[in-house]
Structure formats: structure tokens, C-alpha cells
C-alpha positions as CSV (number, residue, x, y, z in Angstrom):
1,M,-138.0,114.4,-43.9
2,K,-138.8,117.0,-46.4
3,V,-140.6,120.3,-46.1
4,F,-142.8,121.5,-49.0
5,Y,-142.9,125.2,-49.0
6,S,-143.7,127.5,-52.0
7,G,-143.6,131.0,-50.3
8,I,-141.1,133.8,-50.0
9,G,-137.5,132.7,-50.6
10,C,-138.4,129.1,-51.6
11,K,-136.6,127.0,-54.1
12,E,-138.3,126.6,-57.5
13,S,-139.1,123.0,-56.7
14,G,-140.7,123.8,-53.4
15,E,-139.0,120.9,-51.8
16,H,-136.5,121.6,-48.9
17,T,-134.7,119.9,-46.2
18,I,-135.6,121.0,-42.7
19,E,-132.4,122.9,-42.5
20,E,-133.0,124.7,-45.8
21,F,-136.5,125.6,-44.8
22,L,-135.4,127.0,-41.3
23,S,-132.6,128.9,-43.1
24,I,-135.2,130.5,-45.4
25,M,-137.4,131.5,-42.4
26,S,-134.4,132.9,-40.7
27,K,-133.4,135.0,-43.6
28,E,-136.8,136.1,-44.8
29,F,-138.5,136.6,-41.5
30,T,-136.4,136.4,-38.3
31,H,-133.5,138.4,-39.5
32,K,-135.3,140.7,-41.9
33,E,-134.9,144.5,-41.2
34,W,-138.5,145.1,-40.5
35,K,-138.0,148.6,-39.1
36,E,-136.6,149.8,-42.4
37,E,-139.6,148.5,-44.3
38,I,-142.7,150.5,-45.0
39,L,-145.4,148.2,-43.7
40,S,-147.8,147.5,-46.6
41,I,-151.0,145.6,-46.3
42,Q,-149.1,142.4,-47.2
43,Q,-146.4,142.9,-44.6
44,D,-149.0,143.8,-41.9
45,Y,-150.7,140.5,-42.7
46,Q,-147.4,138.6,-42.3
47,L,-147.0,140.0,-38.8
48,K,-150.3,138.6,-37.4
49,F,-150.1,135.0,-36.0
50,K,-151.8,133.7,-32.9
51,D,-150.9,135.8,-29.8
52,W,-147.3,136.3,-30.9
53,V,-145.7,139.7,-30.9
54,L,-144.2,139.8,-34.4
55,P,-141.6,140.3,-35.7
56,D,-139.8,140.2,-32.3
57,D,-141.2,136.7,-31.4
58,F,-140.0,135.0,-34.6
59,V,-136.8,134.1,-32.7
60,F,-138.9,131.8,-30.5
61,F,-140.7,129.9,-33.3
62,T,-140.3,126.1,-33.4
63,L,-140.3,124.1,-36.6
64,A,-144.0,123.4,-36.0
65,D,-144.7,127.2,-35.6
66,W,-142.8,127.9,-38.9
67,I,-144.7,125.1,-40.7
68,E,-148.1,126.5,-39.5
69,Y,-147.1,130.2,-40.0
70,S,-145.8,129.7,-43.6
71,G,-148.4,127.2,-44.8
72,A,-145.7,124.7,-45.5
73,V,-146.2,120.9,-45.3
74,L,-143.9,118.5,-43.5
75,D,-143.4,115.1,-45.2
76,E,-142.3,112.7,-42.5
77,S,-141.9,109.7,-44.8
């Protein structure tokens, strides 16, 4: 299975293994030092998703949550 993701931290090709994709999500979102950031409009937008309390709840995201949150596409073929 491949994940097609072209957002923050992606490879130039946009094609990732599931492990690569989850690693990017971990680095760029889950383990990002949000408290040291000045929340701009873009960052504020990144912290709104369903009823989650972000960024704290990133640690509870499943692959399906990350796919939906990031706008990635899972190719199961």
C-alpha cells in the first residue's frame, strides 16, 4: 500500500509507504514544539479537526485520521 501526500514534510514524489507517511506526521505534527510557535492563521487552521483537542490529541490519531486530516490518499492496490 502507498500513501500519496503532498503536504508539509513530504517527499518530492508525493508517494510514501505507510511507515514513511506516519513518520512525517509524527515529526511535523505530533512531536512538533507547538508551544514555541507563534500561532499564525495557517497554524491555527492546522489545529482544527473534528472534535479533537489539538495538538494534544495528535498522539491518538489512527492512520485513517491522519489520511483525512492531511488530505492524503491511500492506494490499497
